[in-house]
N, CA, C and O atoms as a DFTB+ gen file, in Angstrom:
776 C
 N C O
     1  1     190.688     109.433     -67.180
     2  2     191.940     110.277     -66.893
     3  2     193.471     109.668     -67.626
     4  3     193.830     108.548     -67.261
     5  1     194.174     110.279     -68.452
     6  2     195.095     109.389     -68.971
     7  2     195.842     109.481     -67.799
     8  3     195.468     110.177     -66.854
     9  1     196.899     108.814     -67.789
    10  2     197.828     108.690     -66.862
    11  2     198.951     110.138     -66.775
    12  3     199.028     110.785     -67.819
    13  1     199.474     110.443     -66.026
    14  2     200.201     111.601     -66.169
    15  2     201.722     111.445     -65.408
    16  3     201.966     110.636     -64.512
    17  1     202.702     112.448     -66.006
    18  2     204.197     112.403     -65.716
    19  2     204.575     110.590     -65.506
    20  3     205.359     110.145     -64.669
    21  1     204.138     110.140     -66.057
    22  2     204.904     108.264     -66.191
    23  2     206.084     108.141     -66.370
    24  3     206.583     107.032     -66.182
    25  1     206.842     109.170     -66.760
    26  2     208.350     108.843     -67.179
    27  2     208.968     109.149     -65.835
    28  3     210.033     108.551     -65.687
    29  1     208.512     110.116     -64.524
    30  2     208.713     110.269     -63.527
    31  2     208.571     109.346     -62.526
    32  3     207.542     109.503     -61.869
    33  1     209.607     108.001     -62.045
    34  2     209.235     107.119     -61.190
    35  2     210.665     106.885     -61.060
    36  3     211.628     106.787     -61.820
    37  1     210.405     106.825     -59.608
    38  2     211.945     106.520     -58.784
    39  2     211.639     105.080     -58.263
    40  3     210.476     104.679     -58.290
    41  1     212.564     104.356     -57.829
    42  2     212.691     103.527     -56.870
    43  2     213.716     103.039     -55.901
    44  3     214.837     102.870     -56.383
    45  1     213.588     102.825     -54.862
    46  2     214.819     102.423     -53.919
    47  2     214.716     100.960     -53.219
    48  3     213.773     100.235     -53.534
    49  1     215.637     100.538     -52.313
    50  2     215.202      99.116     -51.765
    51  2     213.667      98.833     -51.563
    52  3     213.155      97.758     -51.873
    53  1     212.983      99.884     -51.019
    54  2     211.955      99.616     -50.366
    55  2     210.474     100.058     -50.721
    56  3     209.355      99.716     -50.337
    57  1     211.127     101.242     -51.895
    58  2     210.065     102.221     -51.946
    59  2     210.103     102.470     -53.759
    60  3     210.990     102.566     -54.607
    61  1     208.352     102.508     -53.742
    62  2     208.085     103.045     -55.253
    63  2     207.348     104.271     -55.202
    64  3     206.325     104.327     -54.520
    65  1     207.910     105.629     -56.092
    66  2     207.919     106.831     -56.030
    67  2     207.538     107.220     -57.283
    68  3     208.224     107.025     -58.286
    69  1     206.014     107.994     -57.264
    70  2     205.505     107.874     -58.925
    71  2     204.495     108.850     -58.606
    72  3     204.048     108.899     -57.460
    73  1     204.057     109.700     -59.587
    74  2     203.151     111.082     -59.840
    75  2     201.821     110.255     -58.804
    76  3     201.650     109.036     -58.817
    77  1     201.225     110.956     -58.200
    78  2     199.918     110.967     -57.766
    79  2     199.011     110.310     -58.253
    80  3     199.393     110.348     -59.422
    81  1     198.103     109.732     -58.277
    82  2     197.097     109.281     -59.307
    83  2     195.627     108.855     -58.880
    84  3     195.790     108.331     -57.778
    85  1     194.460     108.820     -59.148
    86  2     193.159     108.438     -58.971
    87  2     193.204     107.881     -58.134
    88  3     192.765     108.261     -57.049
    89  1     194.055     106.176     -58.458
    90  2     193.846     105.280     -57.576
    91  2     194.028     105.669     -56.023
    92  3     193.500     104.950     -55.175
    93  1     194.774     106.803     -55.647
    94  2     195.530     107.269     -54.639
    95  2     194.492     107.853     -53.927
    96  3     194.524     107.798     -52.698
    97  1     193.123     108.676     -54.786
    98  2     192.929     109.535     -53.952
    99  2     191.903     109.430     -52.432
   100  3     191.580     110.407     -51.757
   101  1     191.575     108.186     -52.185
   102  2     190.666     107.856     -50.864
   103  2     191.912     107.879     -49.977
   104  3     191.822     108.811     -49.177
   105  1     193.058     107.171     -49.837
   106  2     193.986     106.898     -49.316
   107  2     194.685     108.588     -48.856
   108  3     194.901     108.985     -47.711
   109  1     194.847     109.104     -49.746
   110  2     195.497     110.339     -49.657
   111  2     194.669     111.462     -49.170
   112  3     195.215     112.472     -48.726
   113  1     193.376     111.348     -49.227
   114  2     192.094     112.094     -48.334
   115  2     192.373     111.792     -46.798
   116  3     192.550     112.641     -45.925
   117  1     192.377     110.318     -46.636
   118  2     192.329     109.841     -45.531
   119  2     193.606     110.819     -44.661
   120  3     193.410     111.791     -43.932
   121  1     194.490     110.389     -44.909
   122  2     195.300     111.027     -43.666
   123  2     195.719     112.308     -44.005
   124  3     196.491     112.955     -43.299
   125  1     195.189     112.754     -45.181
   126  2     195.479     114.411     -44.816
   127  2     194.061     114.809     -43.812
   128  3     194.250     115.855     -43.191
   129  1     192.899     114.260     -43.591
   130  2     192.101     114.325     -42.865
   131  2     192.643     114.199     -40.990
   132  3     192.172     114.636     -39.940
   133  1     193.613     113.529     -41.283
   134  2     194.131     112.963     -39.682
   135  2     194.826     114.301     -39.156
   136  3     195.754     114.950     -39.639
   137  1     193.992     114.512     -37.894
   138  2     195.028     115.883     -37.002
   139  2     196.199     115.871     -36.852
   140  3     196.868     116.894     -36.707
   141  1     196.658     114.705     -36.861
   142  2     198.363     114.712     -36.059
   143  2     198.965     114.868     -37.564
   144  3     200.137     115.244     -37.600
   145  1     198.407     114.662     -38.649
   146  2     199.450     114.828     -39.864
   147  2     199.177     116.121     -40.454
   148  3     200.143     116.836     -40.720
   149  1     197.732     116.623     -40.754
   150  2     197.537     118.072     -40.959
   151  2     198.326     119.154     -39.953
   152  3     198.810     120.183     -40.424
   153  1     198.406     118.864     -38.657
   154  2     198.889     119.590     -37.816
   155  2     199.732     120.681     -38.407
   156  3     199.293     121.826     -38.294
   157  1     200.612     120.543     -38.879
   158  2     201.636     121.453     -39.162
   159  2     201.802     121.961     -41.107
   160  3     202.578     122.772     -41.614
   161  1     200.858     121.193     -41.688
   162  2     200.699     121.543     -42.805
   163  2     199.412     122.141     -43.687
   164  3     198.272     121.783     -43.392
   165  1     199.597     122.844     -44.517
   166  2     198.580     124.131     -45.290
   167  2     197.060     123.720     -45.255
   168  3     196.198     124.581     -45.429
   169  1     196.717     122.340     -45.018
   170  2     195.387     121.957     -45.200
   171  2     194.786     121.617     -43.856
   172  3     195.534     121.368     -42.910
   173  1     193.460     121.594     -43.723
   174  2     192.662     121.697     -42.423
   175  2     192.262     120.080     -42.662
   176  3     192.378     119.377     -43.665
   177  1     191.700     119.764     -41.205
   178  2     191.018     118.350     -41.125
   179  2     189.972     117.809     -42.355
   180  3     189.742     116.673     -42.769
   181  1     189.486     119.040     -42.717
   182  2     188.286     119.146     -43.223
   183  2     188.392     118.465     -44.876
   184  3     187.423     118.334     -45.625
   185  1     189.570     118.152     -45.144
   186  2     190.117     118.071     -46.582
   187  2     189.195     116.939     -46.815
   188  3     188.907     116.006     -46.066
   189  1     188.713     117.272     -48.245
   190  2     187.779     116.112     -48.719
   191  2     188.273     115.372     -49.927
   192  3     189.309     115.792     -50.442
   193  1     187.696     114.368     -50.432
   194  2     187.698     113.854     -51.726
   195  2     187.738     114.632     -52.818
   196  3     188.645     114.715     -53.646
   197  1     186.626     115.246     -52.777
   198  2     186.650     116.613     -53.896
   199  2     188.032     117.179     -54.015
   200  3     188.646     117.081     -55.078
   201  1     188.646     117.885     -52.757
   202  2     189.932     118.401     -52.913
   203  2     191.082     117.596     -53.414
   204  3     191.886     117.995     -54.256
   205  1     191.098     116.478     -52.854
   206  2     191.874     115.425     -53.840
   207  2     191.463     115.275     -55.365
   208  3     192.346     115.585     -56.165
   209  1     190.793     115.036     -55.652
   210  2     190.416     114.709     -57.142
   211  2     190.916     116.034     -57.799
   212  3     191.511     115.889     -58.866
   213  1     190.751     117.419     -57.279
   214  2     191.129     118.546     -58.189
   215  2     192.569     118.688     -58.041
   216  3     193.310     119.212     -58.873
   217  1     192.981     118.090     -56.713
   218  2     194.910     118.164     -56.876
   219  2     195.145     117.431     -58.060
   220  3     195.957     117.697     -58.946
   221  1     194.126     116.205     -57.971
   222  2     195.124     114.529     -59.288
   223  2     194.721     115.325     -60.481
   224  3     195.567     115.487     -61.360
   225  1     193.720     115.761     -60.602
   226  2     193.281     116.365     -62.107
   227  2     194.025     117.615     -62.610
   228  3     194.014     117.926     -63.801
   229  1     194.659     118.306     -61.684
   230  2     195.637     119.463     -62.026
   231  2     197.021     119.161     -61.961
   232  3     197.920     119.898     -62.366
   233  1     197.148     118.096     -61.460
   234  2     198.695     117.779     -61.650
   235  2     199.332     118.144     -63.030
   236  3     198.675     117.921     -64.047
   237  1     200.704     118.750     -63.122
   238  2     201.425     119.602     -64.121
   239  2     201.637     118.079     -65.059
   240  3     201.718     117.048     -64.391
   241  1     201.729     117.961     -66.690
   242  2     202.197     117.353     -67.581
   243  2     203.680     117.595     -67.332
   244  3     204.254     118.588     -66.883
   245  1     204.294     116.040     -67.878
   246  2     205.830     116.694     -68.349
   247  2     206.756     115.632     -66.918
   248  3     206.083     115.234     -65.968
   249  1     207.864     115.401     -66.976
   250  2     208.598     114.873     -66.374
   251  2     209.049     115.865     -64.654
   252  3     209.357     115.312     -63.598
   253  1     208.952     117.282     -64.872
   254  2     209.078     117.750     -63.732
   255  2     207.782     118.976     -63.919
   256  3     207.369     119.257     -65.044
   257  1     207.225     119.641     -62.666
   258  2     206.746     120.325     -62.439
   259  2     207.206     121.862     -63.498
   260  3     208.409     122.122     -63.508
   261  1     206.431     122.636     -64.183
   262  2     207.181     124.048     -64.655
   263  2     207.074     124.914     -63.658
   264  3     206.561     124.727     -62.555
   265  1     207.641     125.996     -64.139
   266  2     207.719     127.366     -63.459
   267  2     206.839     127.471     -62.611
   268  3     205.786     127.859     -63.116
   269  1     206.762     127.224     -61.046
   270  2     205.745     127.993     -60.304
   271  2     204.354     126.839     -59.705
   272  3     203.390     127.029     -58.963
   273  1     204.792     125.801     -60.356
   274  2     203.886     124.628     -60.281
   275  2     204.216     123.575     -59.535
   276  3     205.381     123.222     -59.719
   277  1     203.603     122.929     -58.740
   278  2     203.631     121.753     -57.766
   279  2     203.265     120.603     -58.348
   280  3     202.243     120.543     -59.031
   281  1     204.067     119.548     -58.140
   282  2     203.553     118.313     -58.240
   283  2     203.496     117.295     -57.156
   284  3     204.484     117.563     -56.471
   285  1     202.897     116.286     -56.622
   286  2     202.618     115.682     -55.886
   287  2     202.854     114.164     -56.296
   288  3     202.227     113.665     -57.230
   289  1     203.990     113.302     -55.392
   290  2     204.389     112.277     -55.493
   291  2     203.856     111.300     -54.723
   292  3     203.733     111.550     -53.524
   293  1     203.472     110.126     -55.178
   294  2     202.782     109.037     -53.958
   295  2     203.922     108.295     -53.523
   296  3     204.702     108.073     -54.450
   297  1     204.311     107.790     -52.298
   298  2     205.142     106.711     -52.120
   299  2     204.320     105.560     -51.231
   300  3     203.578     105.600     -50.250
   301  1     204.932     104.345     -52.236
   302  2     204.254     103.588     -51.874
   303  2     205.536     102.342     -51.380
   304  3     206.642     102.544     -51.882
   305  1     205.412     101.145     -50.469
   306  2     206.120      99.978     -50.655
   307  2     206.040      99.042     -52.237
   308  3     205.071      98.584     -52.843
   309  1     207.464      99.022     -52.525
   310  2     207.953      98.332     -54.053
   311  2     206.914      97.123     -53.688
   312  3     206.726      96.596     -52.592
   313  1     206.225      96.815     -55.097
   314  2     205.554      95.962     -55.195
   315  2     203.670      95.958     -54.679
   316  3     202.808      95.127     -54.964
   317  1     203.580      97.018     -53.987
   318  2     202.405      97.339     -53.142
   319  2     201.543      98.864     -53.837
   320  3     202.120      99.910     -54.134
   321  1     200.127      98.604     -53.959
   322  2     199.248      99.377     -54.220
   323  2     199.230     100.322     -52.847
   324  3     198.545     101.338     -52.966
   325  1     199.762     100.167     -51.806
   326  2     199.345     101.017     -50.137
   327  2     199.715     102.122     -50.751
   328  3     200.283     102.077     -51.842
   329  1     199.398     103.424     -50.031
   330  2     199.874     104.400     -50.281
   331  2     200.139     104.933     -48.746
   332  3     199.387     105.066     -47.781
   333  1     201.680     105.203     -48.969
   334  2     202.223     105.683     -47.399
   335  2     202.328     106.929     -47.080
   336  3     202.368     107.327     -45.916
   337  1     202.389     107.744     -48.221
   338  2     202.725     109.053     -48.312
   339  2     202.936     109.583     -49.441
   340  3     203.066     108.889     -50.450
   341  1     203.019     111.164     -49.461
   342  2     203.494     111.539     -50.728
   343  2     204.633     112.576     -50.267
   344  3     204.979     112.976     -49.155
   345  1     205.037     112.827     -51.467
   346  2     206.218     114.209     -51.771
   347  2     205.780     115.121     -52.448
   348  3     205.083     114.767     -53.399
   349  1     205.967     116.417     -52.275
   350  2     205.550     117.661     -52.874
   351  2     206.885     118.250     -53.529
   352  3     208.016     118.503     -53.114
   353  1     206.218     118.347     -54.740
   354  2     207.868     119.324     -55.595
   355  2     207.339     120.055     -56.266
   356  3     206.312     119.873     -56.920
   357  1     208.349     121.495     -56.135
   358  2     207.763     122.514     -56.385
   359  2     208.778     123.503     -57.176
   360  3     209.304     124.262     -56.362
   361  1     209.175     123.712     -58.363
   362  2     209.610     124.325     -59.170
   363  2     209.665     126.030     -59.167
   364  3     208.802     126.738     -59.686
   365  1     210.929     126.540     -58.434
   366  2     210.234     128.008     -58.179
   367  2     210.392     129.069     -59.436
   368  3     211.260     129.111     -60.308
   369  1     209.416     129.780     -59.250
   370  2     209.539     130.770     -60.018
   371  2     210.669     131.699     -60.499
   372  3     211.127     132.199     -59.472
   373  1     211.429     132.233     -61.712
   374  2     212.083     132.941     -61.826
   375  2     213.494     132.684     -61.123
   376  3     214.265     133.633     -60.982
   377  1     213.851     131.330     -60.656
   378  2     215.119     130.683     -60.013
   379  2     215.421     129.666     -60.811
   380  3     214.817     128.613     -60.608
   381  1     216.407     129.726     -61.889
   382  2     216.339     128.432     -62.617
   383  2     217.360     127.442     -61.933
   384  3     218.431     127.739     -61.403
   385  1     216.605     125.817     -62.108
   386  2     217.042     124.827     -61.503
   387  2     217.465     124.613     -59.752
   388  3     218.304     123.972     -59.118
   389  1     216.090     125.770     -59.378
   390  2     215.954     125.575     -57.838
   391  2     214.167     124.880     -57.586
   392  3     213.147     125.140     -58.224
   393  1     214.310     124.249     -56.788
   394  2     213.170     123.445     -56.239
   395  2     212.716     123.294     -55.113
   396  3     213.661     123.126     -54.341
   397  1     211.724     123.263     -54.579
   398  2     211.547     123.233     -53.059
   399  2     210.596     121.796     -52.747
   400  3     209.732     121.466     -53.559
   401  1     210.828     121.066     -51.611
   402  2     210.342     120.047     -51.209
   403  2     209.475     119.676     -50.013
   404  3     209.675     120.169     -48.903
   405  1     208.588     118.868     -50.242
   406  2     208.130     118.652     -49.140
   407  2     207.906     117.080     -48.640
   408  3     208.138     116.181     -49.448
   409  1     207.426     116.746     -47.221
   410  2     206.963     115.589     -47.474
   411  2     206.144     115.306     -46.608
   412  3     206.398     115.838     -45.527
   413  1     204.970     114.481     -46.636
   414  2     203.598     113.907     -45.807
   415  2     203.722     112.478     -45.692
   416  3     203.944     111.905     -46.759
   417  1     203.629     111.709     -44.592
   418  2     203.480     110.483     -44.225
   419  2     202.200     110.360     -43.628
   420  3     201.776     111.150     -42.784
   421  1     201.462     109.189     -44.140
   422  2     200.378     108.825     -43.190
   423  2     200.858     108.485     -41.660
   424  3     202.023     108.129     -41.484
   425  1     200.060     108.584     -40.682
   426  2     200.492     108.349     -39.567
   427  2     201.416     106.708     -39.098
   428  3     202.307     106.574     -38.259
   429  1     200.807     105.689     -39.969
   430  2     201.325     104.330     -39.688
   431  2     202.895     104.156     -40.418
   432  3     203.754     103.333     -40.101
   433  1     202.968     105.164     -41.451
   434  2     204.056     105.470     -41.898
   435  2     205.359     105.788     -41.321
   436  3     206.482     105.401     -41.642
   437  1     204.910     106.688     -40.269
   438  2     205.884     107.256     -39.659
   439  2     206.802     106.521     -38.695
   440  3     206.418     105.655     -37.908
   441  1     208.247     107.016     -38.853
   442  2     209.189     106.379     -37.554
   443  2     209.550     104.962     -38.073
   444  3     209.731     104.004     -37.321
   445  1     209.661     104.901     -39.750
   446  2     210.011     103.730     -40.150
   447  2     211.241     103.847     -41.057
   448  3     211.760     102.830     -41.517
   449  1     211.784     105.250     -41.361
   450  2     212.596     105.806     -42.339
   451  2     212.393     105.806     -43.607
   452  3     213.243     105.673     -44.488
   453  1     210.971     105.995     -43.750
   454  2     210.324     105.900     -45.268
   455  2     210.145     107.308     -45.472
   456  3     209.661     107.513     -46.585
   457  1     210.394     108.557     -44.687
   458  2     210.541     109.719     -45.432
   459  2     212.114     110.123     -45.198
   460  3     212.431     111.248     -45.585
   461  1     212.806     109.564     -44.788
   462  2     214.405     109.566     -45.070
   463  2     214.542     108.903     -46.602
   464  3     214.857     109.623     -47.550
   465  1     214.335     107.767     -46.732
   466  2     214.402     106.939     -47.898
   467  2     213.685     107.701     -49.142
   468  3     214.532     107.785     -50.031
   469  1     212.649     108.198     -49.494
   470  2     211.891     108.673     -50.099
   471  2     212.499     110.287     -50.481
   472  3     212.352     110.644     -51.650
   473  1     213.101     111.150     -49.614
   474  2     213.661     111.947     -49.808
   475  2     214.593     111.765     -50.614
   476  3     214.577     112.202     -51.765
   477  1     215.662     111.001     -50.039
   478  2     217.281     111.035     -50.580
   479  2     216.728     110.413     -52.178
   480  3     217.414     110.676     -53.166
   481  1     215.676     109.729     -52.294
   482  2     215.701     109.425     -53.653
   483  2     215.157     110.625     -54.553
   484  3     215.446     110.664     -55.749
   485  1     214.472     111.470     -54.037
   486  2     213.990     112.603     -54.613
   487  2     215.280     113.625     -55.031
   488  3     215.460     114.138     -56.136
   489  1     216.092     113.764     -53.861
   490  2     217.234     114.735     -54.055
   491  2     218.134     113.887     -54.871
   492  3     218.812     114.647     -55.563
   493  1     218.423     112.731     -55.084
   494  2     219.548     111.897     -56.189
   495  2     219.005     112.511     -57.614
   496  3     219.595     112.960     -58.597
   497  1     217.569     112.324     -57.274
   498  2     217.063     112.588     -58.550
   499  2     217.156     114.084     -59.554
   500  3     217.422     114.264     -60.742
   501  1     216.756     115.107     -58.296
   502  2     216.617     116.264     -58.586
   503  2     218.253     116.753     -59.034
   504  3     218.549     117.417     -60.028
   505  1     219.266     116.169     -57.902
   506  2     220.679     116.822     -58.376
   507  2     221.549     115.657     -59.127
   508  3     222.612     116.035     -59.620
   509  1     221.305     114.690     -59.220
   510  2     221.923     113.833     -60.457
   511  2     221.318     113.808     -61.886
   512  3     221.943     114.010     -62.927
   513  1     220.234     113.577     -61.785
   514  2     219.424     113.912     -63.531
   515  2     218.690     115.223     -63.683
   516  3     218.296     115.623     -64.779
   517  1     218.594     115.594     -63.042
   518  2     217.939     117.075     -63.462
   519  2     218.922     118.400     -63.292
   520  3     218.618     119.438     -63.880
   521  1     219.861     118.345     -62.641
   522  2     221.155     118.997     -62.486
   523  2     220.736     120.221     -61.612
   524  3     221.454     121.215     -61.717
   525  1     219.506     120.288     -60.634
   526  2     219.488     121.016     -59.738
   527  2     220.537     121.959     -59.228
   528  3     221.668     121.477     -59.162
   529  1     220.396     123.147     -58.872
   530  2     221.551     123.880     -58.357
   531  2     221.025     123.935     -56.986
   532  3     221.848     123.745     -56.091
   533  1     219.804     124.161     -56.656
   534  2     219.320     124.358     -54.982
   535  2     218.129     123.679     -55.091
   536  3     217.426     123.398     -56.062
   537  1     218.027     123.454     -53.825
   538  2     216.655     122.466     -52.976
   539  2     216.025     123.097     -51.767
   540  3     216.814     123.018     -50.825
   541  1     215.003     123.641     -51.463
   542  2     214.835     124.250     -50.157
   543  2     213.527     123.548     -49.878
   544  3     212.731     123.052     -50.676
   545  1     213.482     123.637     -48.292
   546  2     212.397     123.310     -47.372
   547  2     211.845     124.040     -46.372
   548  3     212.752     124.561     -45.723
   549  1     210.747     124.324     -45.940
   550  2     210.509     124.964     -44.856
   551  2     209.297     123.910     -43.784
   552  3     208.367     123.121     -43.950
   553  1     209.938     124.438     -42.866
   554  2     209.072     123.910     -41.719
   555  2     208.741     124.590     -40.671
   556  3     209.581     125.454     -40.418
   557  1     207.582     124.551     -39.723
   558  2     206.900     124.943     -38.507
   559  2     207.922     125.142     -37.962
   560  3     208.796     124.379     -38.372
   561  1     208.354     126.041     -36.968
   562  2     209.258     125.871     -35.760
   563  2     209.119     124.548     -34.976
   564  3     210.026     123.728     -34.829
   565  1     207.707     124.437     -34.432
   566  2     207.425     123.259     -33.391
   567  2     207.606     122.074     -34.231
   568  3     207.847     121.250     -33.349
   569  1     207.670     121.209     -35.693
   570  2     207.820     120.468     -36.189
   571  2     209.179     119.857     -36.372
   572  3     209.876     119.907     -37.386
   573  1     209.520     119.100     -34.893
   574  2     210.797     118.652     -34.557
   575  2     211.166     117.530     -35.634
   576  3     212.366     117.422     -35.887
   577  1     210.443     116.839     -36.175
   578  2     210.432     115.201     -36.836
   579  2     210.959     115.985     -38.115
   580  3     212.139     115.841     -38.435
   581  1     210.181     116.753     -38.803
   582  2     210.817     117.623     -40.259
   583  2     212.166     118.105     -40.118
   584  3     213.067     117.873     -40.923
   585  1     212.281     118.849     -38.963
   586  2     213.472     119.547     -38.887
   587  2     214.467     118.320     -38.530
   588  3     215.597     118.605     -38.925
   589  1     214.422     117.191     -37.981
   590  2     215.603     116.399     -38.040
   591  2     215.805     115.315     -39.478
   592  3     216.797     114.675     -39.827
   593  1     214.379     115.427     -40.131
   594  2     214.805     114.914     -41.540
   595  2     215.379     115.566     -42.343
   596  3     216.114     115.030     -43.173
   597  1     215.171     116.967     -42.290
   598  2     215.871     117.823     -43.224
   599  2     217.740     117.936     -42.744
   600  3     218.748     117.861     -43.446
   601  1     217.630     118.059     -41.850
   602  2     219.341     118.001     -40.865
   603  2     219.544     116.686     -41.714
   604  3     219.936     116.819     -42.873
   605  1     219.330     115.573     -41.268
   606  2     220.015     114.537     -41.636
   607  2     220.222     114.153     -43.118
   608  3     221.112     113.411     -43.534
   609  1     219.127     114.859     -43.966
   610  2     219.318     114.547     -45.653
   611  2     220.001     115.851     -46.250
   612  3     219.832     116.341     -47.367
   613  1     220.986     116.374     -44.996
   614  2     221.915     117.545     -45.611
   615  2     221.688     118.696     -46.115
   616  3     222.301     119.276     -47.011
   617  1     220.393     119.162     -45.259
   618  2     220.151     120.319     -45.595
   619  2     220.378     121.284     -44.196
   620  3     220.092     120.940     -43.049
   621  1     220.883     122.391     -44.556
   622  2     221.463     123.334     -43.487
   623  2     220.425     124.410     -43.215
   624  3     219.951     125.044     -44.158
   625  1     220.073     124.629     -42.020
   626  2     219.021     125.790     -41.674
   627  2     219.280     126.787     -42.167
   628  3     220.366     126.949     -41.612
   629  1     219.160     127.709     -42.842
   630  2     219.498     129.203     -43.235
   631  2     218.594     130.166     -42.807
   632  3     218.946     131.289     -43.169
   633  1     217.740     130.150     -42.281
   634  2     216.606     131.164     -41.897
   635  2     215.653     130.662     -40.861
   636  3     215.589     129.464     -40.585
   637  1     214.909     131.576     -40.284
   638  2     214.271     131.397     -39.213
   639  2     213.597     133.028     -39.181
   640  3     214.154     134.100     -38.942
   641  1     212.000     132.676     -39.566
   642  2     211.276     133.699     -39.764
   643  2     210.292     133.641     -38.692
   644  3     209.248     132.993     -38.766
   645  1     210.637     134.295     -37.756
   646  2     209.731     134.544     -36.523
   647  2     208.467     135.125     -36.487
   648  3     208.525     136.272     -36.931
   649  1     207.201     134.756     -36.092
   650  2     206.231     134.882     -36.094
   651  2     205.818     135.332     -37.455
   652  3     205.088     136.317     -37.349
   653  1     205.956     135.082     -38.323
   654  2     206.104     135.657     -39.949
   655  2     204.811     135.171     -40.671
   656  3     204.400     135.758     -41.672
   657  1     203.876     133.571     -39.890
   658  2     203.093     133.166     -40.813
   659  2     201.809     133.168     -39.976
   660  3     201.936     132.731     -38.832
   661  1     200.751     133.532     -40.304
   662  2     199.221     133.304     -39.432
   663  2     198.943     132.063     -40.059
   664  3     198.732     131.947     -41.266
   665  1     198.943     131.025     -39.137
   666  2     198.781     129.801     -39.626
   667  2     197.649     128.964     -38.724
   668  3     197.931     128.249     -37.762
   669  1     196.419     129.191     -39.203
   670  2     195.316     128.283     -38.287
   671  2     195.275     128.872     -37.060
   672  3     195.301     128.209     -36.024
   673  1     195.200     130.354     -37.093
   674  2     194.451     131.290     -36.295
   675  2     195.475     131.363     -35.104
   676  3     195.070     131.591     -33.964
   677  1     196.815     131.164     -35.383
   678  2     198.152     131.907     -34.527
   679  2     199.201     132.237     -35.365
   680  3     199.199     131.885     -36.545
   681  1     200.233     132.978     -34.792
   682  2     201.312     133.311     -35.558
   683  2     201.922     132.268     -35.327
   684  3     201.686     131.586     -34.330
   685  1     202.940     131.927     -36.342
   686  2     204.124     130.466     -36.583
   687  2     205.171     130.956     -36.765
   688  3     205.121     132.058     -37.311
   689  1     206.430     130.461     -36.451
   690  2     207.605     130.200     -36.940
   691  2     208.122     129.900     -38.002
   692  3     207.989     128.677     -38.047
   693  1     208.694     130.261     -39.009
   694  2     209.142     128.974     -40.290
   695  2     210.309     129.161     -40.307
   696  3     210.858     130.246     -40.499
   697  1     210.991     127.781     -40.040
   698  2     212.302     127.834     -40.443
   699  2     212.654     127.373     -41.665
   700  3     212.105     126.302     -41.922
   701  1     213.402     127.808     -42.556
   702  2     213.682     127.451     -43.988
   703  2     214.898     126.929     -44.272
   704  3     215.890     127.581     -43.946
   705  1     215.053     125.617     -44.951
   706  2     216.279     124.982     -45.121
   707  2     216.834     124.791     -46.394
   708  3     215.980     124.653     -47.270
   709  1     218.081     124.736     -46.794
   710  2     218.462     124.581     -48.054
   711  2     219.478     123.563     -48.261
   712  3     220.180     123.181     -47.324
   713  1     219.607     123.045     -49.590
   714  2     220.844     122.398     -50.185
   715  2     220.987     122.861     -51.342
   716  3     220.122     123.246     -52.129
   717  1     222.692     122.805     -51.505
   718  2     223.017     123.013     -52.650
   719  2     223.626     122.036     -53.528
   720  3     224.328     121.312     -52.822
   721  1     223.681     121.690     -54.707
   722  2     224.436     120.721     -55.387
   723  2     225.899     120.380     -54.759
   724  3     226.330     119.335     -54.272
   725  1     226.515     121.687     -54.958
   726  2     228.173     121.389     -54.593
   727  2     227.825     120.903     -52.759
   728  3     228.715     120.304     -52.155
   729  1     226.994     121.111     -52.311
   730  2     226.905     120.216     -50.832
   731  2     226.274     119.047     -50.743
   732  3     226.094     118.552     -49.630
   733  1     225.887     118.487     -51.760
   734  2     225.396     117.171     -51.868
   735  2     226.440     116.258     -51.508
   736  3     226.110     115.354     -50.741
   737  1     227.312     116.289     -51.794
   738  2     228.513     115.350     -52.053
   739  2     228.647     114.754     -50.701
   740  3     228.674     113.525     -50.764
   741  1     228.724     115.148     -49.707
   742  2     228.738     114.603     -48.354
   743  2     227.280     113.828     -47.768
   744  3     227.101     113.470     -46.604
   745  1     226.525     113.714     -48.654
   746  2     225.195     113.553     -47.983
   747  2     225.089     111.490     -48.500
   748  3     225.526     110.952     -49.517
   749  1     224.587     111.063     -47.695
   750  2     224.471     109.686     -48.010
   751  2     223.079     109.747     -49.061
   752  3     222.080     110.465     -49.019
   753  1     223.563     108.490     -50.156
   754  2     222.625     108.718     -51.288
   755  2     221.701     107.507     -51.033
   756  3     221.992     106.614     -50.238
   757  1     220.524     107.540     -51.791
   758  2     219.787     106.447     -51.760
   759  2     220.192     105.070     -52.686
   760  3     219.776     103.930     -52.481
   761  1     220.902     105.401     -53.507
   762  2     221.002     104.183     -54.573
   763  2     219.817     104.134     -55.795
   764  3     219.665     103.280     -56.669
   765  1     219.161     105.173     -55.569
   766  2     217.648     105.466     -56.548
   767  2     218.264     105.170     -57.682
   768  3     219.493     105.239     -57.685
   769  1     217.632     104.815     -58.774
   770  2     217.610     105.137     -60.232
   771  2     216.292     105.066     -60.671
   772  3     215.565     104.096     -60.455
   773  1     215.840     106.446     -61.512
   774  2     214.581     106.687     -62.563
   775  2     214.649     105.135     -63.109
   776  3     213.864     104.750     -63.975
């Protein structure tokens, strides 16, 4: 399989971020099967290698996903092939310059500031280089860690959808967060350059 999205590579002091690739499939599948990682995510712990292979094969071509598409970005320590987690990037349909983001880290990568650093790098890229107008994110009300990450990253909570999502056998409440380009000026930057 030919490399995809090779031009979308971000680096920070500690991290390298690039499109998820075949070399990531085993580690990606492993942490998606972890019950603690999957708890608030859209997949179940029976996530298979075939699921990961399909996701990688279906990655969009180009620098950013097209309208309505998702792109998974691998997060690694700089100079390492070890997959720490991934960022999800979705270009919203019918909304110019608007993106949805998500963050997933393997359990052993959590609590080290990696999600904060990776998300800051992606936000810098979206706002500074791609001229995004708005970036949104959603999380389960019970997911305190992601709520703290989003708030720390400059997002403001703008909605709460009470018992709005039938998820893994129960009604769940979703919080919606957003960050506008004009709000980004007061947020700490990652120092990232593509």
